[in-house]
C-alpha positions in Angstrom: 4.7 20.7 -1.0 2.4 17.6 -1.0 2.8 13.9 -1.6 -0.1 12.9 -3.8 2.0 12.4 -7.0 -0.5 9.7 -8.2 0.1 7.4 -5.1 -3.1 5.7 -4.2 -4.2 6.1 -0.6 -4.7 2.4 -0.2 -1.1 1.9 -1.0 0.0 4.5 1.5 -2.1 2.9 4.2 -0.8 -0.6 3.4 2.8 0.5 3.4 2.7 2.5 6.6 0.8 -0.2 8.5 3.1 -3.0 7.4 6.3 -0.9 7.8 8.8 -2.4 10.2 9.2 0.8 12.1 5.5 0.7 12.9 5.0 -3.0 13.5 7.9 -3.3 16.0 6.3 -0.8 18.4 3.5 -3.2 19.5 5.4 -5.1 22.1 6.2 -1.9 24.1 2.8 -2.1 25.9 3.5 -5.5 27.4 6.9 -4.3 28.8 5.4 -1.0 30.2 2.6 -2.9 31.9 5.2 -4.8 34.0 7.8 -2.1 34.6 5.9 1.2 34.9 5.7 2.4 38.6 2.1 2.8 39.9 3.0 6.1 41.5 6.0 8.3 42.0 5.6 11.8 43.4 8.0 13.5 41.1 7.3 11.5 37.9 5.3 13.8 35.5 5.3 11.6 32.4 6.8 8.2 31.3 5.5 5.6 28.9 4.2 6.9 25.6 6.5 9.9 25.8 9.8 10.5 24.0 11.5 10.8 27.4 10.6 10.5 31.1 9.8 13.8 32.7 10.8 14.2 36.4 10.1 17.2 38.6 13.3 18.6 40.1 12.8 21.8 42.0 11.6 24.5 39.6 12.8 22.5 36.6 11.9 19.3 34.8 14.6 16.7 34.1 14.2 14.7 30.9 15.6 11.2 30.6 15.7 9.4 27.3 17.3 6.1 26.1 17.6 4.5 22.7 19.2 1.4 21.2 20.2 1.4 17.5 18.7 -1.3 15.4 21.1 -4.2 14.6 20.8 -3.8 10.8 22.2 -0.3 10.9 25.1 -1.3 13.3 26.0 -4.1 10.9 25.7 -2.0 7.7 27.4 1.3 8.8 28.9 1.4 12.3 30.0 5.0 12.1 26.5 6.2 11.2 25.0 3.9 13.8 27.2 5.6 16.5 26.2 9.0 15.2 22.5 8.1 15.2 22.7 6.8 18.8 23.3 10.4 19.9 21.0 12.0 17.3 17.9 10.0 18.2 18.3 10.9 21.9 18.9 14.6 21.2 15.7 14.6 19.1 13.7 12.9 21.9 14.8 15.6 24.4 14.0 18.3 22.0 10.6 16.9 21.2 9.7 17.3 24.9 10.6 21.0 24.8 14.0 20.3 26.4 17.6 21.1 26.1 20.1 18.2 26.2 22.7 18.2 29.0 24.8 15.0 28.8 24.8 11.4 27.6 26.1 8.0 28.6 26.5 4.9 26.4 26.6 1.1 26.6 28.8 -0.3 23.9 29.1 -4.0 23.1 31.6 -4.9 20.5 34.5 -7.4 20.3 35.8 -6.1 17.0 38.3 -3.2 17.5 37.8 -1.8 14.0 34.0 -1.8 14.3 34.2 -0.4 17.8 36.4 2.5 16.6 33.9 3.4 13.9 31.0 3.3 16.4 32.9 5.5 18.8 34.0 8.0 16.1 30.4 8.3 15.0 29.3 9.1 18.6 32.1 11.6 18.9 31.0 13.4 15.7 27.4 13.6 16.9 28.3 14.8 20.3 30.2 17.7 18.7 27.4 18.4 16.3 24.6 18.4 18.9 26.7 20.0 21.7 26.1 17.1 24.1 29.0 15.8 26.1 29.4 12.0 26.5 30.2 11.8 30.2 30.5 8.0 30.7 29.3 4.6 29.9 30.0 0.9 29.9 32.0 -1.3 27.5 31.6 -5.0 26.8 34.8 -5.6 24.7 34.4 -9.3 24.3 30.9 -9.8 22.8 30.2 -11.8 19.6 27.9 -9.1 18.4 28.0 -5.3 18.0 25.5 -3.0 19.7 25.3 0.6 20.8 22.8 2.2 23.2 22.8 5.7 24.6 20.9 7.5 27.3 20.6 11.2 27.6 19.7 13.7 30.3 18.0 17.0 29.4 16.1 19.8 31.2 13.2 22.1 30.6 10.6 24.0 32.7 7.0 23.1 33.5 5.7 25.8 31.1 7.8 24.4 28.3 7.2 20.7 28.8 5.7 19.2 25.7 3.9 15.8 26.1 2.7 13.3 23.5 -0.4 12.9 25.6 -1.7 16.5 25.5 -3.6 16.8 22.2 -7.0 18.3 22.4 -10.1 18.0 20.2 -10.1 20.8 17.7 -6.3 21.3 17.7 -4.4 21.8 14.5 -2.0 19.0 13.4 1.3 20.6 12.3 4.2 18.9 10.6 7.5 20.7 10.7 10.4 19.2 8.8 13.9 20.0 7.6 13.7 19.4 3.8 17.3 20.4 3.3 18.8 16.9 3.4 19.4 13.6 1.6 18.8 9.9 2.1 21.8 8.2 3.6 23.4 6.0 0.9 22.6 2.4 1.5 20.1 3.2 4.2 16.9 4.1 2.4 14.8 5.5 5.2 17.4 7.6 7.0 16.8 11.3 6.0 20.1 13.0 7.0 19.7 16.7 7.7 22.5 17.2 10.2 25.8 15.7 9.1 26.5 18.5 6.5 25.3 21.4 8.6 27.2 23.3 11.2 26.7 22.6 14.9 25.1 26.1 15.2 22.5 25.3 12.5 21.7 21.9 13.9 21.3 23.1 17.4 19.2 26.1 16.3 16.8 23.8 14.5 16.4 21.5 17.4 16.0 24.4 19.8 12.8 25.6 18.1 10.8 23.1 20.1 12.0 24.6 23.4 11.5 28.1 22.1 7.9 27.7 21.0 6.8 25.0 23.4 4.2 27.1 25.2 2.2 27.3 22.0 1.9 23.5 21.7 -0.5 21.0 23.3 1.5 17.9 22.2 4.5 16.9 20.1 6.8 14.1 19.0 9.9 14.0 16.8 9.4 12.0 13.6 11.2 8.8 14.2 11.2 5.1 13.2 7.5 4.9 12.2 7.8 7.8 9.8 5.7 10.9 9.9 2.2 9.3 9.9 3.2 6.5 12.2 4.7 9.1 14.6 1.4 11.0 14.5 -0.3 7.8 15.3 1.8 7.3 18.4 0.9 10.9 19.6 -2.8 10.3 19.1 -2.6 6.9 20.9 -0.9 8.6 23.8 -3.6 11.4 23.8 -6.5 9.0 23.4 -7.7 11.0 20.4 -8.3 10.6 16.7 -7.4 13.0 13.8 -8.2 13.8 10.2 -5.1 14.5 8.0 -4.7 15.7 4.4 -1.7 13.7 3.2 -1.1 16.0 0.2 -0.5 18.9 2.6 2.5 17.2 4.4 5.8 19.0 3.5 7.9 17.1 1.1 11.3 17.7 -0.6 11.2 17.9 -4.4 12.1 14.9 -6.4 11.9 12.4 -3.6 9.7 9.3 -3.6 6.5 10.0 -1.6 6.2 6.6 0.0 9.9 6.6 1.0 9.4 10.1 2.4 6.3 9.1 4.5 8.4 6.3 6.1 11.6 8.3 6.6 13.3 8.7 10.0 14.0 12.4 9.9 17.2 14.0 11.1 15.1 16.9 12.3 11.3 16.7 12.0 8.4 17.1 14.4 4.6 16.6 14.5 2.8 18.7 17.0 -0.6 19.9 17.9 -1.7 23.4 18.9 -4.8 25.5 19.2 -6.1 26.3 15.8 -5.8 30.1 16.5 -2.0 29.6 17.2 -1.2 27.4 14.2 -0.1 30.2 11.8 2.2 31.8 14.4 3.7 28.4 15.3 4.4 27.5 11.6 6.1 30.9 11.2 8.2 30.1 14.3 9.3 26.8 12.8 10.0 28.5 9.4 12.2 31.0 11.2 14.5 28.2 12.3 14.8 26.7 8.8 12.1 24.1 9.0 9.2 23.8 6.6 5.9 23.7 8.5 2.3 23.3 7.5 -1.1 22.7 9.1 -2.1 19.2 7.7 -5.2 18.3 9.8 -7.1 18.5 13.0 -7.5 16.5 16.2 -10.9 14.8 16.5 -12.7 12.8 19.2 -12.6 9.0 18.9 -9.9 6.6 18.1 -9.3 6.8 14.3 -6.5 8.4 12.3 -8.3 9.2 9.0 -6.4 10.3 5.9 -7.4 12.2 2.8 -5.4 12.1 -0.4 -7.1 14.1 -3.0 -10.5 12.5 -3.5 -9.6 9.4 -1.5 -10.4 8.8 2.2 -9.3 6.0 4.4 -8.4 5.0 8.0 -4.8 4.4 8.8 -5.2 3.4 12.5 -8.0 2.6 14.8 -6.7 2.6 18.4 -9.6 0.4 19.6 -7.7 -2.3 17.7 -4.2 -1.1 16.8 -1.3 -0.7 19.2 1.8 1.5 18.8 3.0 1.2 22.4 2.0 4.7 23.5 -1.1 4.3 25.6 -0.8 6.4 28.8 -0.2 4.4 32.0 -3.8 4.9 33.3 -5.1 3.3 30.1 -2.9 0.1 30.4 
């Protein structure tokens, strides 16, 4: 475990801050400012979260949507289709939810590419146990694109928000280290395609199972593990101090590549310090490697330690990752 491996902290900070998965988050705030409703009686959470949370009787409905980056669609259509389901299933899980069903918007005029996109979606629906119940097809576009929206459910006591971190909480990274980087796609850490549906769904279900122990959480996505923690802290209006060399890491992988990886199954969560040990044990029981890597602090800075080095990764008085809560916009 640990990512020090003679990588200087200044290089880690530079690589994370300049990484495309981090930089492309900034415009979200300008869109949210225009589109977010000022008030909706049943809306519990929206911008800055992995999915919208909507009160529905005694349950909470979760609604997520993701579009797959054009580079991936062009390079590997089947994997792009697969990931269009995976990313939404992770978003629902990160909120403490259970996915129910998905719909898609598919734009593709090339029948062969379209077939590969659809077969990838089909494989992922089987893997994650989520039926694809409808969608919309543009069969005559000059480009190829795939977008999926997913509905999930949870209960109020198991709803995990990005915006709930509290000062003094432990920062826990929980990751499936049993995977490999997808050939030709250097930041895609695949932990699901070679596992059984039962194993995949068991790992994702750990967030729902142990949600009451958490104060905040996110799945590790495009910005990598540290960038995703940054999004959580921005949503919570908090800072944190993290020891980089405590972050779980698979053996023999490049540490910088790992810190920027989009993980097939990985989460960063916060919890009361007294609960951290039990929560890590819960993640471990589902096949994830978990470790306490830091603590939530007052203020606006995400500070990193790497051995004897200390530096600031983000300062949310200046930096924007698109996750400020609506009241702060």
